[in-house]
Structure formats: structure tokens, C-alpha cells
PDB file of N, H, CA, C and O in Angstrom:
ATOM      1  N   MET A   1      57.333   6.644 -35.977  1.00  0.00           N
ATOM      2  CA  MET A   1      58.355   5.971 -35.200  1.00  0.00           C
ATOM      3  C   MET A   1      59.652   5.857 -36.015  1.00  0.00           C
ATOM      4  O   MET A   1      60.747   5.975 -35.466  1.00  0.00           O
ATOM      5  N   ARG A   2      59.518   5.623 -37.342  1.00  0.00           N
ATOM      6  H   ARG A   2      58.628   5.527 -37.788  1.00  0.00           H
ATOM      7  CA  ARG A   2      60.750   5.465 -38.122  1.00  0.00           C
ATOM      8  C   ARG A   2      61.498   6.755 -38.200  1.00  0.00           C
ATOM      9  O   ARG A   2      62.719   6.748 -38.355  1.00  0.00           O
ATOM     10  N   TYR A   3      60.804   7.882 -38.098  1.00  0.00           N
ATOM     11  H   TYR A   3      59.812   7.888 -37.972  1.00  0.00           H
ATOM     12  CA  TYR A   3      61.481   9.168 -38.133  1.00  0.00           C
ATOM     13  C   TYR A   3      62.280   9.398 -36.828  1.00  0.00           C
ATOM     14  O   TYR A   3      63.363   9.984 -36.851  1.00  0.00           O
ATOM     15  N   ILE A   4      61.756   8.953 -35.758  1.00  0.00           N
ATOM     16  H   ILE A   4      60.876   8.478 -35.740  1.00  0.00           H
ATOM     17  CA  ILE A   4      62.464   9.050 -34.458  1.00  0.00           C
ATOM     18  C   ILE A   4      63.688   8.159 -34.500  1.00  0.00           C
ATOM     19  O   ILE A   4      64.764   8.558 -34.055  1.00  0.00           O
ATOM     20  N   ALA A   5      63.530   6.931 -35.042  1.00  0.00           N
ATOM     21  H   ALA A   5      62.655   6.608 -35.404  1.00  0.00           H
ATOM     22  CA  ALA A   5      64.677   6.019 -35.139  1.00  0.00           C
ATOM     23  C   ALA A   5      65.731   6.567 -36.049  1.00  0.00           C
ATOM     24  O   ALA A   5      66.921   6.421 -35.774  1.00  0.00           O
ATOM     25  N   THR A   6      65.329   7.197 -37.131  1.00  0.00           N
ATOM     26  H   THR A   6      64.362   7.315 -37.355  1.00  0.00           H
ATOM     27  CA  THR A   6      66.257   7.803 -38.074  1.00  0.00           C
ATOM     28  C   THR A   6      67.062   8.870 -37.388  1.00  0.00           C
ATOM     29  O   THR A   6      68.287   8.907 -37.501  1.00  0.00           O
ATOM     30  N   PHE A   7      66.366   9.754 -36.664  1.00  0.00           N
ATOM     31  H   PHE A   7      65.371   9.724 -36.573  1.00  0.00           H
ATOM     32  CA  PHE A   7      67.096  10.837 -35.940  1.00  0.00           C
ATOM     33  C   PHE A   7      67.993  10.280 -34.874  1.00  0.00           C
ATOM     34  O   PHE A   7      69.104  10.778 -34.689  1.00  0.00           O
ATOM     35  N   PHE A   8      67.551   9.256 -34.159  1.00  0.00           N
ATOM     36  H   PHE A   8      66.649   8.852 -34.310  1.00  0.00           H
ATOM     37  CA  PHE A   8      68.373   8.675 -33.112  1.00  0.00           C
ATOM     38  C   PHE A   8      69.675   8.120 -33.675  1.00  0.00           C
ATOM     39  O   PHE A   8      70.751   8.392 -33.143  1.00  0.00           O
ATOM     40  N   TRP A   9      69.578   7.339 -34.756  1.00  0.00           N
ATOM     41  H   TRP A   9      68.704   7.118 -35.189  1.00  0.00           H
ATOM     42  CA  TRP A   9      70.815   6.729 -35.306  1.00  0.00           C
ATOM     43  C   TRP A   9      71.671   7.797 -36.013  1.00  0.00           C
ATOM     44  O   TRP A   9      72.898   7.694 -35.994  1.00  0.00           O
ATOM     45  N   ALA A  10      71.068   8.799 -36.623  1.00  0.00           N
ATOM     46  H   ALA A  10      70.072   8.882 -36.638  1.00  0.00           H
ATOM     47  CA  ALA A  10      71.830   9.863 -37.195  1.00  0.00           C
ATOM     48  C   ALA A  10      72.610  10.665 -36.103  1.00  0.00           C
ATOM     49  O   ALA A  10      73.766  11.044 -36.287  1.00  0.00           O
ATOM     50  N   PHE A  11      71.936  10.891 -35.002  1.00  0.00           N
ATOM     51  H   PHE A  11      70.996  10.583 -34.852  1.00  0.00           H
ATOM     52  CA  PHE A  11      72.536  11.577 -33.865  1.00  0.00           C
ATOM     53  C   PHE A  11      73.668  10.794 -33.278  1.00  0.00           C
ATOM     54  O   PHE A  11      74.746  11.327 -33.017  1.00  0.00           O
ATOM     55  N   LEU A  12      73.413   9.492 -33.066  1.00  0.00           N
ATOM     56  H   LEU A  12      72.537   9.059 -33.278  1.00  0.00           H
ATOM     57  CA  LEU A  12      74.417   8.634 -32.483  1.00  0.00           C
ATOM     58  C   LEU A  12      75.663   8.496 -33.375  1.00  0.00           C
ATOM     59  O   LEU A  12      76.789   8.593 -32.886  1.00  0.00           O
ATOM     60  N   LEU A  13      75.467   8.277 -34.645  1.00  0.00           N
ATOM     61  H   LEU A  13      74.552   8.199 -35.043  1.00  0.00           H
ATOM     62  CA  LEU A  13      76.585   8.101 -35.551  1.00  0.00           C
ATOM     63  C   LEU A  13      77.356   9.380 -35.793  1.00  0.00           C
ATOM     64  O   LEU A  13      78.579   9.346 -35.926  1.00  0.00           O
ATOM     65  N   THR A  14      76.669  10.508 -35.852  1.00  0.00           N
ATOM     66  H   THR A  14      75.675  10.536 -35.744  1.00  0.00           H
ATOM     67  CA  THR A  14      77.420  11.769 -36.087  1.00  0.00           C
ATOM     68  C   THR A  14      78.206  12.138 -34.793  1.00  0.00           C
ATOM     69  O   THR A  14      79.308  12.676 -34.897  1.00  0.00           O
ATOM     70  N   GLN A  15      77.687  11.871 -33.629  1.00  0.00           N
ATOM     71  H   GLN A  15      76.792  11.434 -33.544  1.00  0.00           H
ATOM     72  CA  GLN A  15      78.454  12.103 -32.432  1.00  0.00           C
ATOM     73  C   GLN A  15      79.682  11.243 -32.381  1.00  0.00           C
ATOM     74  O   GLN A  15      80.745  11.707 -31.969  1.00  0.00           O
ATOM     75  N   MET A  16      79.561   9.964 -32.799  1.00  0.00           N
ATOM     76  H   MET A  16      78.698   9.587 -33.134  1.00  0.00           H
ATOM     77  CA  MET A  16      80.692   9.105 -32.856  1.00  0.00           C
ATOM     78  C   MET A  16      81.735   9.584 -33.816  1.00  0.00           C
ATOM     79  O   MET A  16      82.914   9.631 -33.465  1.00  0.00           O
ATOM     80  N   VAL A  17      81.351   9.938 -35.005  1.00  0.00           N
ATOM     81  H   VAL A  17      80.393   9.900 -35.290  1.00  0.00           H
ATOM     82  CA  VAL A  17      82.247  10.457 -35.998  1.00  0.00           C
ATOM     83  C   VAL A  17      82.889  11.766 -35.526  1.00  0.00           C
ATOM     84  O   VAL A  17      84.080  11.988 -35.742  1.00  0.00           O
ATOM     85  N   ASN A  18      82.104  12.625 -34.888  1.00  0.00           N
ATOM     86  H   ASN A  18      81.136  12.445 -34.713  1.00  0.00           H
ATOM     87  CA  ASN A  18      82.626  13.879 -34.363  1.00  0.00           C
ATOM     88  C   ASN A  18      83.710  13.633 -33.302  1.00  0.00           C
ATOM     89  O   ASN A  18      84.729  14.323 -33.267  1.00  0.00           O
ATOM     90  N   PHE A  19      83.465  12.621 -32.429  1.00  0.00           N
ATOM     91  H   PHE A  19      82.638  12.060 -32.458  1.00  0.00           H
ATOM     92  CA  PHE A  19      84.446  12.303 -31.393  1.00  0.00           C
ATOM     93  C   PHE A  19      85.735  11.753 -31.983  1.00  0.00           C
ATOM     94  O   PHE A  19      86.833  12.153 -31.594  1.00  0.00           O
ATOM     95  N   ILE A  20      85.588  10.831 -32.929  1.00  0.00           N
ATOM     96  H   ILE A  20      84.697  10.506 -33.245  1.00  0.00           H
ATOM     97  CA  ILE A  20      86.799  10.212 -33.562  1.00  0.00           C
ATOM     98  C   ILE A  20      87.582  11.247 -34.309  1.00  0.00           C
ATOM     99  O   ILE A  20      88.805  11.297 -34.170  1.00  0.00           O
ATOM    100  N   LEU A  21      86.926  12.096 -35.111  1.00  0.00           N
ATOM    101  H   LEU A  21      85.934  12.056 -35.224  1.00  0.00           H
ATOM    102  CA  LEU A  21      87.683  13.132 -35.854  1.00  0.00           C
ATOM    103  C   LEU A  21      88.312  14.131 -34.911  1.00  0.00           C
ATOM    104  O   LEU A  21      89.411  14.620 -35.171  1.00  0.00           O
ATOM    105  N   ASN A  22      87.646  14.436 -33.839  1.00  0.00           N
ATOM    106  H   ASN A  22      86.753  14.039 -33.628  1.00  0.00           H
ATOM    107  CA  ASN A  22      88.212  15.381 -32.852  1.00  0.00           C
ATOM    108  C   ASN A  22      89.465  14.760 -32.180  1.00  0.00           C
ATOM    109  O   ASN A  22      90.458  15.445 -31.934  1.00  0.00           O
ATOM    110  N   SER A  23      89.385  13.465 -31.897  1.00  0.00           N
ATOM    111  H   SER A  23      88.578  12.908 -32.096  1.00  0.00           H
ATOM    112  CA  SER A  23      90.543  12.772 -31.295  1.00  0.00           C
ATOM    113  C   SER A  23      91.715  12.701 -32.280  1.00  0.00           C
ATOM    114  O   SER A  23      92.871  12.860 -31.888  1.00  0.00           O
ATOM    115  N   LEU A  24      91.411  12.461 -33.560  1.00  0.00           N
ATOM    116  H   LEU A  24      90.472  12.331 -33.878  1.00  0.00           H
ATOM    117  CA  LEU A  24      92.511  12.396 -34.544  1.00  0.00           C
ATOM    118  C   LEU A  24      93.139  13.792 -34.750  1.00  0.00           C
ATOM    119  O   LEU A  24      94.290  13.887 -35.177  1.00  0.00           O
ATOM    120  N   ASN A  25      92.405  14.859 -34.456  1.00  0.00           N
ATOM    121  H   ASN A  25      91.470  14.782 -34.110  1.00  0.00           H
ATOM    122  CA  ASN A  25      92.877  16.224 -34.637  1.00  0.00           C
ATOM    123  C   ASN A  25      93.678  16.701 -33.439  1.00  0.00           C
ATOM    124  O   ASN A  25      94.209  17.811 -33.484  1.00  0.00           O
ATOM    125  N   GLY A  26      93.792  15.943 -32.397  1.00  0.00           N
ATOM    126  H   GLY A  26      93.361  15.041 -32.361  1.00  0.00           H
ATOM    127  CA  GLY A  26      94.603  16.317 -31.287  1.00  0.00           C
ATOM    128  C   GLY A  26      93.796  16.391 -29.974  1.00  0.00           C
ATOM    129  O   GLY A  26      94.368  16.707 -28.931  1.00  0.00           O
ATOM    130  N   GLY A  27      92.516  16.113 -30.003  1.00  0.00           N
ATOM    131  H   GLY A  27      92.051  15.856 -30.850  1.00  0.00           H
ATOM    132  CA  GLY A  27      91.726  16.011 -28.813  1.00  0.00           C
ATOM    133  C   GLY A  27      91.389  17.351 -28.142  1.00  0.00           C
ATOM    134  O   GLY A  27      91.347  17.434 -26.914  1.00  0.00           O
ATOM    135  N   GLY A  28      91.159  18.362 -28.914  1.00  0.00           N
ATOM    136  H   GLY A  28      91.194  18.295 -29.911  1.00  0.00           H
ATOM    137  CA  GLY A  28      90.767  19.674 -28.360  1.00  0.00           C
ATOM    138  C   GLY A  28      89.358  19.607 -27.776  1.00  0.00           C
ATOM    139  O   GLY A  28      88.866  18.542 -27.403  1.00  0.00           O
ATOM    140  N   GLN A  29      88.741  20.756 -27.712  1.00  0.00           N
ATOM    141  H   GLN A  29      89.141  21.621 -28.016  1.00  0.00           H
ATOM    142  CA  GLN A  29      87.403  20.843 -27.186  1.00  0.00           C
ATOM    143  C   GLN A  29      86.424  20.172 -28.130  1.00  0.00           C
ATOM    144  O   GLN A  29      86.476  20.388 -29.341  1.00  0.00           O
ATOM    145  N   LEU A  30      85.518  19.345 -27.575  1.00  0.00           N
ATOM    146  H   LEU A  30      85.475  19.169 -26.591  1.00  0.00           H
ATOM    147  CA  LEU A  30      84.502  18.639 -28.349  1.00  0.00           C
ATOM    148  C   LEU A  30      83.250  19.497 -28.479  1.00  0.00           C
ATOM    149  O   LEU A  30      82.643  19.862 -27.472  1.00  0.00           O
ATOM    150  N   TYR A  31      82.860  19.822 -29.699  1.00  0.00           N
ATOM    151  H   TYR A  31      83.353  19.526 -30.517  1.00  0.00           H
ATOM    152  CA  TYR A  31      81.695  20.621 -29.967  1.00  0.00           C
ATOM    153  C   TYR A  31      80.538  19.702 -30.324  1.00  0.00           C
ATOM    154  O   TYR A  31      80.468  19.168 -31.430  1.00  0.00           O
ATOM    155  N   VAL A  32      79.620  19.524 -29.359  1.00  0.00           N
ATOM    156  H   VAL A  32      79.677  19.958 -28.459  1.00  0.00           H
ATOM    157  CA  VAL A  32      78.465  18.631 -29.531  1.00  0.00           C
ATOM    158  C   VAL A  32      77.474  19.268 -30.549  1.00  0.00           C
ATOM    159  O   VAL A  32      76.773  18.556 -31.267  1.00  0.00           O
ATOM    160  N   GLY A  33      77.437  20.547 -30.589  1.00  0.00           N
ATOM    161  H   GLY A  33      78.007  21.125 -30.005  1.00  0.00           H
ATOM    162  CA  GLY A  33      76.499  21.239 -31.480  1.00  0.00           C
ATOM    163  C   GLY A  33      76.714  20.856 -32.979  1.00  0.00           C
ATOM    164  O   GLY A  33      75.754  20.793 -33.748  1.00  0.00           O
ATOM    165  N   ILE A  34      77.949  20.612 -33.363  1.00  0.00           N
ATOM    166  H   ILE A  34      78.728  20.663 -32.739  1.00  0.00           H
ATOM    167  CA  ILE A  34      78.239  20.263 -34.720  1.00  0.00           C
ATOM    168  C   ILE A  34      77.592  18.914 -35.058  1.00  0.00           C
ATOM    169  O   ILE A  34      76.992  18.748 -36.120  1.00  0.00           O
ATOM    170  N   GLY A  35      77.724  17.972 -34.149  1.00  0.00           N
ATOM    171  H   GLY A  35      78.212  18.107 -33.287  1.00  0.00           H
ATOM    172  CA  GLY A  35      77.105  16.664 -34.319  1.00  0.00           C
ATOM    173  C   GLY A  35      75.593  16.714 -34.372  1.00  0.00           C
ATOM    174  O   GLY A  35      74.964  15.982 -35.136  1.00  0.00           O
ATOM    175  N   VAL A  36      75.018  17.569 -33.565  1.00  0.00           N
ATOM    176  H   VAL A  36      75.529  18.164 -32.944  1.00  0.00           H
ATOM    177  CA  VAL A  36      73.557  17.745 -33.568  1.00  0.00           C
ATOM    178  C   VAL A  36      73.132  18.323 -34.874  1.00  0.00           C
ATOM    179  O   VAL A  36      72.170  17.852 -35.479  1.00  0.00           O
ATOM    180  N   LEU A  37      73.839  19.357 -35.337  1.00  0.00           N
ATOM    181  H   LEU A  37      74.622  19.740 -34.845  1.00  0.00           H
ATOM    182  CA  LEU A  37      73.479  20.022 -36.599  1.00  0.00           C
ATOM    183  C   LEU A  37      73.580  19.003 -37.791  1.00  0.00           C
ATOM    184  O   LEU A  37      72.711  18.967 -38.663  1.00  0.00           O
ATOM    185  N   LEU A  38      74.649  18.198 -37.792  1.00  0.00           N
ATOM    186  H   LEU A  38      75.355  18.227 -37.084  1.00  0.00           H
ATOM    187  CA  LEU A  38      74.807  17.164 -38.833  1.00  0.00           C
ATOM    188  C   LEU A  38      73.686  16.135 -38.732  1.00  0.00           C
ATOM    189  O   LEU A  38      73.174  15.694 -39.760  1.00  0.00           O
ATOM    190  N   ALA A  39      73.291  15.744 -37.529  1.00  0.00           N
ATOM    191  H   ALA A  39      73.706  16.103 -36.693  1.00  0.00           H
ATOM    192  CA  ALA A  39      72.233  14.761 -37.361  1.00  0.00           C
ATOM    193  C   ALA A  39      70.896  15.339 -37.894  1.00  0.00           C
ATOM    194  O   ALA A  39      70.140  14.629 -38.557  1.00  0.00           O
ATOM    195  N   VAL A  40      70.623  16.570 -37.616  1.00  0.00           N
ATOM    196  H   VAL A  40      71.238  17.147 -37.078  1.00  0.00           H
ATOM    197  CA  VAL A  40      69.367  17.206 -38.126  1.00  0.00           C
ATOM    198  C   VAL A  40      69.446  17.285 -39.639  1.00  0.00           C
ATOM    199  O   VAL A  40      68.456  16.992 -40.310  1.00  0.00           O
ATOM    200  N   LEU A  41      70.592  17.672 -40.209  1.00  0.00           N
ATOM    201  H   LEU A  41      71.396  17.910 -39.664  1.00  0.00           H
ATOM    202  CA  LEU A  41      70.677  17.742 -41.672  1.00  0.00           C
ATOM    203  C   LEU A  41      70.514  16.372 -42.345  1.00  0.00           C
ATOM    204  O   LEU A  41      69.856  16.244 -43.378  1.00  0.00           O
ATOM    205  N   ILE A  42      71.120  15.372 -41.743  1.00  0.00           N
ATOM    206  H   ILE A  42      71.654  15.476 -40.904  1.00  0.00           H
ATOM    207  CA  ILE A  42      70.990  14.011 -42.313  1.00  0.00           C
ATOM    208  C   ILE A  42      69.527  13.517 -42.163  1.00  0.00           C
ATOM    209  O   ILE A  42      68.983  12.917 -43.090  1.00  0.00           O
ATOM    210  N   SER A  43      68.916  13.761 -41.037  1.00  0.00           N
ATOM    211  H   SER A  43      69.358  14.249 -40.284  1.00  0.00           H
ATOM    212  CA  SER A  43      67.536  13.371 -40.861  1.00  0.00           C
ATOM    213  C   SER A  43      66.585  14.054 -41.837  1.00  0.00           C
ATOM    214  O   SER A  43      65.683  13.430 -42.396  1.00  0.00           O
ATOM    215  N   LEU A  44      66.815  15.374 -42.029  1.00  0.00           N
ATOM    216  H   LEU A  44      67.548  15.880 -41.575  1.00  0.00           H
ATOM    217  CA  LEU A  44      65.945  16.100 -42.976  1.00  0.00           C
ATOM    218  C   LEU A  44      66.148  15.580 -44.396  1.00  0.00           C
ATOM    219  O   LEU A  44      65.190  15.507 -45.165  1.00  0.00           O
ATOM    220  N   THR A  45      67.373  15.220 -44.754  1.00  0.00           N
ATOM    221  H   THR A  45      68.152  15.280 -44.129  1.00  0.00           H
ATOM    222  CA  THR A  45      67.666  14.685 -46.075  1.00  0.00           C
ATOM    223  C   THR A  45      66.949  13.359 -46.269  1.00  0.00           C
ATOM    224  O   THR A  45      66.355  13.127 -47.322  1.00  0.00           O
ATOM    225  N   VAL A  46      66.998  12.468 -45.248  1.00  0.00           N
ATOM    226  H   VAL A  46      67.481  12.657 -44.393  1.00  0.00           H
ATOM    227  CA  VAL A  46      66.299  11.211 -45.354  1.00  0.00           C
ATOM    228  C   VAL A  46      64.801  11.407 -45.422  1.00  0.00           C
ATOM    229  O   VAL A  46      64.152  10.679 -46.172  1.00  0.00           O
ATOM    230  N   PHE A  47      64.190  12.356 -44.678  1.00  0.00           N
ATOM    231  H   PHE A  47      64.717  12.948 -44.068  1.00  0.00           H
ATOM    232  CA  PHE A  47      62.806  12.584 -44.723  1.00  0.00           C
ATOM    233  C   PHE A  47      62.391  13.110 -46.105  1.00  0.00           C
ATOM    234  O   PHE A  47      61.365  12.686 -46.637  1.00  0.00           O
ATOM    235  N   ILE A  48      63.151  14.003 -46.678  1.00  0.00           N
ATOM    236  H   ILE A  48      63.985  14.348 -46.246  1.00  0.00           H
ATOM    237  CA  ILE A  48      62.817  14.559 -47.982  1.00  0.00           C
ATOM    238  C   ILE A  48      62.938  13.503 -49.045  1.00  0.00           C
ATOM    239  O   ILE A  48      62.083  13.443 -49.929  1.00  0.00           O
ATOM    240  N   LEU A  49      63.960  12.657 -49.008  1.00  0.00           N
ATOM    241  H   LEU A  49      64.654  12.706 -48.290  1.00  0.00           H
ATOM    242  CA  LEU A  49      64.124  11.590 -49.952  1.00  0.00           C
ATOM    243  C   LEU A  49      62.974  10.565 -49.825  1.00  0.00           C
ATOM    244  O   LEU A  49      62.506  10.016 -50.822  1.00  0.00           O
ATOM    245  N   ASP A  50      62.539  10.327 -48.592  1.00  0.00           N
ATOM    246  H   ASP A  50      62.920  10.773 -47.782  1.00  0.00           H
ATOM    247  CA  ASP A  50      61.427   9.408 -48.366  1.00  0.00           C
ATOM    248  C   ASP A  50      60.166   9.956 -49.041  1.00  0.00           C
ATOM    249  O   ASP A  50      59.439   9.202 -49.687  1.00  0.00           O
ATOM    250  N   ILE A  51      59.907  11.212 -48.905  1.00  0.00           N
ATOM    251  H   ILE A  51      60.497  11.825 -48.380  1.00  0.00           H
ATOM    252  CA  ILE A  51      58.723  11.855 -49.510  1.00  0.00           C
ATOM    253  C   ILE A  51      58.840  11.843 -51.050  1.00  0.00           C
ATOM    254  O   ILE A  51      57.867  11.539 -51.740  1.00  0.00           O
ATOM    255  N   MET A  52      59.998  12.165 -51.571  1.00  0.00           N
ATOM    256  H   MET A  52      60.788  12.412 -51.011  1.00  0.00           H
ATOM    257  CA  MET A  52      60.193  12.238 -53.007  1.00  0.00           C
ATOM    258  C   MET A  52      60.151  10.905 -53.693  1.00  0.00           C
ATOM    259  O   MET A  52      59.666  10.818 -54.821  1.00  0.00           O
ATOM    260  N   LEU A  53      60.642   9.849 -53.057  1.00  0.00           N
ATOM    261  H   LEU A  53      61.036   9.919 -52.140  1.00  0.00           H
ATOM    262  CA  LEU A  53      60.721   8.555 -53.660  1.00  0.00           C
ATOM    263  C   LEU A  53      59.510   7.672 -53.404  1.00  0.00           C
ATOM    264  O   LEU A  53      59.434   6.565 -53.937  1.00  0.00           O
ATOM    265  N   LYS A  54      58.570   8.135 -52.605  1.00  0.00           N
ATOM    266  H   LYS A  54      58.631   9.034 -52.172  1.00  0.00           H
ATOM    267  CA  LYS A  54      57.384   7.344 -52.279  1.00  0.00           C
ATOM    268  C   LYS A  54      56.476   7.320 -53.525  1.00  0.00           C
ATOM    269  O   LYS A  54      56.125   8.383 -54.036  1.00  0.00           O
ATOM    270  N   PRO A  55      56.092   6.138 -54.019  1.00  0.00           N
ATOM    271  CA  PRO A  55      55.257   6.110 -55.201  1.00  0.00           C
ATOM    272  C   PRO A  55      53.861   6.733 -54.957  1.00  0.00           C
ATOM    273  O   PRO A  55      53.324   6.712 -53.849  1.00  0.00           O
ATOM    274  N   ASP A  56      53.336   7.257 -55.999  1.00  0.00           N
ATOM    275  H   ASP A  56      53.772   7.274 -56.899  1.00  0.00           H
ATOM    276  CA  ASP A  56      51.986   7.918 -55.891  1.00  0.00           C
ATOM    277  C   ASP A  56      50.935   6.772 -55.898  1.00  0.00           C
ATOM    278  O   ASP A  56      51.060   5.806 -56.650  1.00  0.00           O
ATOM    279  N   LYS A  57      49.907   6.910 -55.047  1.00  0.00           N
ATOM    280  H   LYS A  57      49.805   7.695 -54.436  1.00  0.00           H
ATOM    281  CA  LYS A  57      48.875   5.880 -55.003  1.00  0.00           C
ATOM    282  C   LYS A  57      48.119   5.829 -56.333  1.00  0.00           C
ATOM    283  O   LYS A  57      47.770   4.741 -56.790  1.00  0.00           O
ATOM    284  N   ASN A  58      47.859   6.978 -56.964  1.00  0.00           N
ATOM    285  H   ASN A  58      48.143   7.862 -56.593  1.00  0.00           H
ATOM    286  CA  ASN A  58      47.131   6.965 -58.218  1.00  0.00           C
ATOM    287  C   ASN A  58      47.961   6.260 -59.296  1.00  0.00           C
ATOM    288  O   ASN A  58      47.376   5.621 -60.171  1.00  0.00           O
ATOM    289  N   TYR A  59      49.234   6.343 -59.274  1.00  0.00           N
ATOM    290  H   TYR A  59      49.709   6.862 -58.563  1.00  0.00           H
ATOM    291  CA  TYR A  59      50.069   5.650 -60.216  1.00  0.00           C
ATOM    292  C   TYR A  59      49.928   4.156 -60.088  1.00  0.00           C
ATOM    293  O   TYR A  59      49.904   3.447 -61.094  1.00  0.00           O
ATOM    294  N   ARG A  60      49.833   3.655 -58.851  1.00  0.00           N
ATOM    295  H   ARG A  60      49.852   4.230 -58.034  1.00  0.00           H
ATOM    296  CA  ARG A  60      49.616   2.187 -58.673  1.00  0.00           C
ATOM    297  C   ARG A  60      48.274   1.756 -59.230  1.00  0.00           C
ATOM    298  O   ARG A  60      48.163   0.683 -59.824  1.00  0.00           O
ATOM    299  N   GLU A  61      47.222   2.607 -59.039  1.00  0.00           N
ATOM    300  H   GLU A  61      47.313   3.478 -58.556  1.00  0.00           H
ATOM    301  CA  GLU A  61      45.851   2.259 -59.537  1.00  0.00           C
ATOM    302  C   GLU A  61      45.887   2.229 -61.050  1.00  0.00           C
ATOM    303  O   GLU A  61      45.255   1.370 -61.665  1.00  0.00           O
ATOM    304  N   VAL A  62      46.601   3.131 -61.651  1.00  0.00           N
ATOM    305  H   VAL A  62      47.115   3.829 -61.151  1.00  0.00           H
ATOM    306  CA  VAL A  62      46.650   3.197 -63.124  1.00  0.00           C
ATOM    307  C   VAL A  62      47.364   1.937 -63.659  1.00  0.00           C
ATOM    308  O   VAL A  62      46.888   1.341 -64.625  1.00  0.00           O
ATOM    309  N   ILE A  63      48.450   1.534 -63.077  1.00  0.00           N
ATOM    310  H   ILE A  63      48.837   2.018 -62.292  1.00  0.00           H
ATOM    311  CA  ILE A  63      49.166   0.352 -63.453  1.00  0.00           C
ATOM    312  C   ILE A  63      48.310  -0.874 -63.297  1.00  0.00           C
ATOM    313  O   ILE A  63      48.286  -1.727 -64.184  1.00  0.00           O
ATOM    314  N   GLU A  64      47.598  -0.986 -62.173  1.00  0.00           N
ATOM    315  H   GLU A  64      47.618  -0.293 -61.453  1.00  0.00           H
ATOM    316  CA  GLU A  64      46.746  -2.172 -61.940  1.00  0.00           C
ATOM    317  C   GLU A  64      45.599  -2.205 -62.968  1.00  0.00           C
ATOM    318  O   GLU A  64      45.225  -3.281 -63.434  1.00  0.00           O
ATOM    319  N   ASP A  65      45.043  -1.046 -63.320  1.00  0.00           N
ATOM    320  H   ASP A  65      45.347  -0.171 -62.942  1.00  0.00           H
ATOM    321  CA  ASP A  65      43.941  -0.991 -64.269  1.00  0.00           C
ATOM    322  C   ASP A  65      44.412  -1.385 -65.684  1.00  0.00           C
ATOM    323  O   ASP A  65      43.634  -1.936 -66.462  1.00  0.00           O
ATOM    324  N   GLU A  66      45.642  -1.112 -66.005  1.00  0.00           N
ATOM    325  H   GLU A  66      46.274  -0.664 -65.373  1.00  0.00           H
ATOM    326  CA  GLU A  66      46.134  -1.443 -67.349  1.00  0.00           C
ATOM    327  C   GLU A  66      46.385  -2.909 -67.489  1.00  0.00           C
ATOM    328  O   GLU A  66      46.310  -3.447 -68.593  1.00  0.00           O
ATOM    329  N   GLN A  67      46.679  -3.566 -66.411  1.00  0.00           N
ATOM    330  H   GLN A  67      46.740  -3.129 -65.513  1.00  0.00           H
ATOM    331  CA  GLN A  67      46.917  -5.036 -66.492  1.00  0.00           C
ATOM    332  C   GLN A  67      45.648  -5.755 -66.513  1.00  0.00           C
ATOM    333  O   GLN A  67      45.636  -6.984 -66.577  1.00  0.00           O
TER     334      GLN A  67
END
């Protein structure tokens, strides 16, 4: 569920930034695909960081055994 929420907020915020930057640039054609691509990249980055930063269960057991 947290992955779905992460993608939802990444999608929503990138579309908002895409719209604002497009408006500041003169309001040409809005490319939704760029926002979707950025949302996917942000979500993948968050997922990878979540996996990399999650502590190992064996590490916790070793720490508890030492105490």
C-alpha cells in the first residue's frame, strides 16, 4: 500500500510542477508524459532506497545477542 501511495503522491506532485513550469514558460502544450516519467523515476528511486536502507534481520539478531 505504501508503494501505491508513493506513486500517487509522486504522480500528483510532478504533474503540478509540470503544469507550473509550463505556465511560466508561456503556456504551450502540456506534455503529461513527462510528468508520468518523472513520477515513475521518483517512485523507483524511493523503492530502491527503501530496499537499500532497510536493516538486515540477521544484523538485529547479532546486536541483540551481543547485549
